[in-house]
N, C-alpha and C positions, 0 to 999 in steps of 0.2 A: 132745711130738709125737703120744703115745699119745692124747690127749683128742681133738687136732684129729682124727684119723684116726676114732675112735669116732663123735665127732659127722657126720663126712662120711658114713662109712658106714652108720651105726647110727641115730642119732637123727634124720637126715635120709628115712629108710627110711619113718619115718611119714606122711611125704607120700604115701603110697599106702594104699589100702585093704588091711585085715588080709589078705587070698588074694594079693595081689600082691607082699607084701614077701618080700625075699631070706631072712631069718633069722625062724626060726620059734620059738614060744615055747618050746621045750624048748634052743634053741641059746642064746638070750636068757637062760634061767634059768643054765646052764653058764657063760656071759661074766660074768655076775653074780658068780658064786660064784668064779670065778679072780680076779675084780677084788679080793675080800675076801678072799683067800689070799695073794695076791702081796704080798712086802715091795718090789716095785719101782716099784706105785702107789702116788704119795704122797697123792693126795687122793680116797678112795675113795667120800665123800659127794658129789661134784661127779661122779666117773664114773658111780656108779651112777644120779643124775640123767640124765645123757645116755646111759646104756644104755634106761632106762624112760621118756625123753622127759617129766621132771617137774623143767625148770630153771626158776629163781627167777629172778626176776619172770616172770610167766606170759605175756609176749609173748616170751619165749623159748623156749617150747613150740611143737615143730612141729606144726602143723594140716595134715590131711589136706586136699589141694588148692591150697594156699596159693600168692600169686603169685611169681614170680622176684624182685621189687624186696625183696620181705620177708625170701624165702630168703637173698639175699642182705646184708642187715642183720643178720641175725641169727648168720650165720657170722662175719662182723667180731666181733660183739658177743661171742660164744664165744670166738673165736681171742683178744682183749682180755682176757676173764676169764682165760684160760689163761694168758695170759702174765703177769697181774698176781698168780695166786698162787706164783709165784716171784720177786716182788721183796721185797725183804729189807725189814724196818723198816715202822713206822706213820709217820715223816717223812720221806716221799719226796716229789721231785716231782710222781710220780703220781699221789700219794694223794687229791688234791682231783678228778682224773677218776675215780679207783676211787670215791670218794662218789657222783659224779654218777652212777656207772653202776648202782651196787649200792641207792641211797637215793635217789631222783630227787625225791622230795616233799619231802625234807630240806633241798635247794638251792633251794629257790623265794627264798628272801630274803638269799642269799648273792652276795657280790658277788665274780665270777669275772672275773678279769682276762683280757682279750684283746687283738686288734692294736688300734693306735691307730684311731682313726675318722678317717673321710677324708671332708672337709667339701666337698672339691671340687664335686661336684653340686649343693650347699647353693648356693655362692658362684657358680658359673654360671647358677643360677636368681635370686638377687638379682640378679646385674646386669642379666641381660635382661631383670627386671622394674624396674628403675631406669630403663630407657632408654625408656620409656614416657611417663614425665617430663619427658625431654630427648629429642627426637625429634633432635636432630644425633649422638646418640651411638649407635653401632654395636659392642659388644663383640664381637671376634672371638677364639676360643681357638686356642693354638697348642700345639705342644710342641718343647723344645730338642733338639739332636740326641742328649740322654741321655734323651728322653724326660719329662723333668719340664713341667707345664703352666704357660703365661702368657698373658696376656691383652694386646690392642692394641687400646685404647680409640679416641675421634672415629668416624674412619669405617672402623676395625677393618682398615687393611692397613699393612705394615711401612714405616716410614719414616725411623725412627731405630736406630741398634743399641745393644744394652744387652748385660749379664750375665746370665746365670741367675743368681736368688738362692739355688739350691740347688747347684750344680757349678760356676758361673763360666762354661758356655759360653757363645760368643756367639750373642744372641737378636736377635730383631728382623729387620731389612733397610734397605735404603734406593732410594731410587725404587720403592717398590711392590715390590721383588722382595724375597721370603725369603733370607737366607744361607743358604748349603749345609748341610743335616742339619736343618734347620727344617721342620715340617709342619705343616698345619691340622691342630687336633686333631677326629679325627671320631667321637668320643664324644657329639659332643651338634650337632645340627642347628638352624643359626640361621636363624629365618623373619623376615626383616623384617614388621611388620605396617604397615597403612597405615591 
């Protein structure tokens, strides 16, 4: 917590010109001496870099007049670094993130597992492109009562009832009326081309 307070109150003061900073050089020197002599401060090098605004990598150095977006990103990164210092062991689940933060160039050719790929937009695009070859097709995209996507072909209006392949809920409709809870997918606007 001390690291975050130092970043907020001292490192962030480097946003202002020297004459407008709350803490003057003698106070900073006293604080630096305190950090060196205090047994409660575990990572003295990191604390000194916070006090003197010399964090590494260089994009963590606070620059006079920096915009709010960059300030927010820097605060998040410093918070992350502060937490990571107290994670024990080399082989934790957070190690790839730590490596990414500390040495991003080394991660250029790494495989980083992420969220599963969502191909829905590609599928929609392919279906809409295919209708040019068959003028009678007009695929319309809907969502089941639980939000899973499905497509009705031909004229695009619900004429039969089926089951959602993801959750088993009733989808489609009868007499061109959607079943309750089914909705038109607003994510894609379907424009019929003449």
